[in-house]
N, C-alpha and C positions, 0 to 999 in steps of 0.2 A: 504494500500500500504506500502510495506517495505521501510524503509529509506535506501538510498544508502550509500555505504562505504565512498564516497567522502563527503557527508553531515555530517556523523558522525565524520570523520577525521577533517573536517573544524570546527565543533562545539567544539570538544575537544581542537583543536589548539587555537581557539579564546577564549574559556573559561579559559584556563590556562594562556593565555596572559593577560587577564583582571585581574586574581587573582594575578599574579606577579606584574603587573604594579600598581594596586591599593593597594594591601597589602604591598608590599615592598616599594612602592612609599609613603605610609603614614609614613613609618619609615624614609625614606631618605629626603623627602621634608617637611613633616608636623609633624614629630615626636619629635621635640625638646621640652624639658620640659619648663615650664613657660607659660607666657601669649601668646607666639607666636607659641606654639606647642600643639599637641593633646595628647602627653604623651602615657603611656602604654595602658590605656583604649581605647584611640582613635585608636591606631594601632590594638589592638585586635578586635575592632568592624569593622575596615576597612577590615580585612581578612574575618570575619564572614559575613559582608554585601556583599562582593564580591562573596562569594560562594552562598549566598541566591539569589542574583540577577541573577547569571548565572544558578542556578537551575531552575528558572522559565523561563529563556530565552531560554536555550538549553536542558533542562531536557527531553523534549518530543522528541528530536532528537537523543541524544546519551546517555541519562541518567545522563549527567553532572558529569562524574567521575573527570575530570581535575586533576588527581592524579594517578600515576602508582601504588601506594600502594592499592588504591581502586580497580583498574582493576584487580590486582593480587588477592586481597581478593575475588572478585566476581568469579574468576575462581575456587579458592579453595572451595568456598561455592556452586559451581555448578550452578551459575547464568549466566555464560559467558563462551564462548569457548576461548581456548588459542589463536587461530588464530585471533580472533577479538580483544582480549586484546593486541596482539602484535602491531597492527597498532594504537590502542588507545594510547599506551605508546609512540610510535614514535611521534604522534601528540602532546602529552602533553609535552614532552621534548622540541620539537621545539617551542611550544607556550611559554614555560617558558623562553627560550633563547630570543625569540622575545620580550617578555614583559620586560625583563631585559635590552635589547638593547634600547628600546624606553625610558625606565626610565633613562638610562644613557644620552640619547640625551637631555632630559628635564632638568635633574639635572645639566648637564654641562653648562646650560645657565646662571647659577649663578657664578659670578667670584670667589667667595670664595670656591666653591665646588672643592673637590679633590677626585678622585676615590680611591686613596690609603688611605686617611684619613677618608672619609665619607662612602665609600663603596656603596653597592646596596642592603642593607638589607640582606646580606648573613648570613648563620648560622655558628656557631662555638662553640668550647669548649675550656677550659683552657684560654689562653690569648685572644682568640676571643669570648669567652662567654661574654654576657653583664655584668654579675656579677662574671666572672671568675670561673664558675663551672667546675669540672673535667670531663675528658672523661667518666669515670665510671658513674657519675651522668647524664651526657648528654645522654649516651646510654640508660640507664634505663628510663629516662624521655621520650625519643622519642618512645621507644617501648610501654610504658604504655599509653601515650597520643594518639598514633595511635590506639592502642587496643580499647580505649574508643570511639574514633571518629568513628571507623568502626562499633562498636556495635550500635551506634546511627543510622548510615546509614542502616545497616541491618534491624534494628527494624522499623525504620520510613518508609522504602520502602517495607516492607513485605506485601504480598497480604493479610495477616491476620489482618493487621492494618487498622481499620476502619477510622482512621484519616490520611490516606496516603496523602491527599491533602495538609497537612501542613508539609510534609517531608522536603521541602526546607528550611522552617523556622527553624525546629528542627536541621537540619544539620548545618545551618549557626550559630545558637546560640551555638551549642556545640563547633564549631571551635573557636568562640569568647571566650568561657569559657576556652578552652585549652590554648589559647594565654595569657589570663590573668594570668594563673599560670605558664606557661612555658617560656614566653619571657625572664625573667631574667636568665634562665638556658642555653638555646641554641639559643634564638630568635624564636624558634619553627619552625620545618619543617613539620613533619608528612606527607611529600609530596616530594618525590625525585625530581620531575620536578621543584617545587618551589625553591629547593636548587641548582640544577644544573645550571640553567640559570644565577643567580647572581654570583655564584662561578667561572664559566667559564670566565666571563668578568672581575672580580676582580683579579683572578689568585692568585699566591703566596700561603700563608697559607690557605686561604679560599678554594682553589682548592684541596690542600692536605688533608683537613679535610672533604671534601664533601662525602667521602665514608660512614661515619657514618650516614649521612642523606639520604643515599640510603639503606643501610643495615638495620638499626634499624626500619624505618617505614615499610619495607617489612616484617620483623619478627613480628612486632606488628599487621599488617594486617592479616598475616597468622594465628597467634594465635587467633585473634578475629573471623576469618572465621571458624576455627575449633571448637571453643567454641559455636559459633552460630549454626553451622550445627549439631554438635553431642550432645549438651546439651540443649540449649535454645529453638531451634525450632524443636527438634526431636519429632516425633509423639509418 
């Protein structure tokens, strides 16, 4: 029986909500350095574990894209129709906003929390970069990291891969690896929906910079899909 559009839409909405709530939440609520926080490694694993968990929870329903860049990459690779990708992307963006909104309600329960000062795990470059990396560095990082992430997704979900049952684990671990390297540069997006939600609620500079975290991941995904389709999996 074919899965309904509503089921797929709901799965992508909820999956993206969980990714933003848990991933960005690890940075906002539990990410402080020292004995009271999980630090960079903890945040990296929070993002990776969120994707792994959702892959096994909703992967059989929607494929667990929870990322517009993935859906666009799937279209370019010939694995998805544009019409289906369109409502996936709507669900993902709405899920990202909902996840950021829930995170704001939780974080605001601490008297010391300030949206302006503490944010919602939004991405950024230059002054908003965790270690003040430039726009140029951030743009390249987001393209390359998304490229690598999509290669893992294409390979692990390929019908030619005899270890396809471990796809969720491979994808989650690759996202963890990407965050370990990329958090100091931009906070790591590789996912427009993950960036749009926090940026909309934080506003200001975060919102003015969100274009990079929409454009660069899409470019990285498109390049990855083309390389996979024309070089790596070409008969």
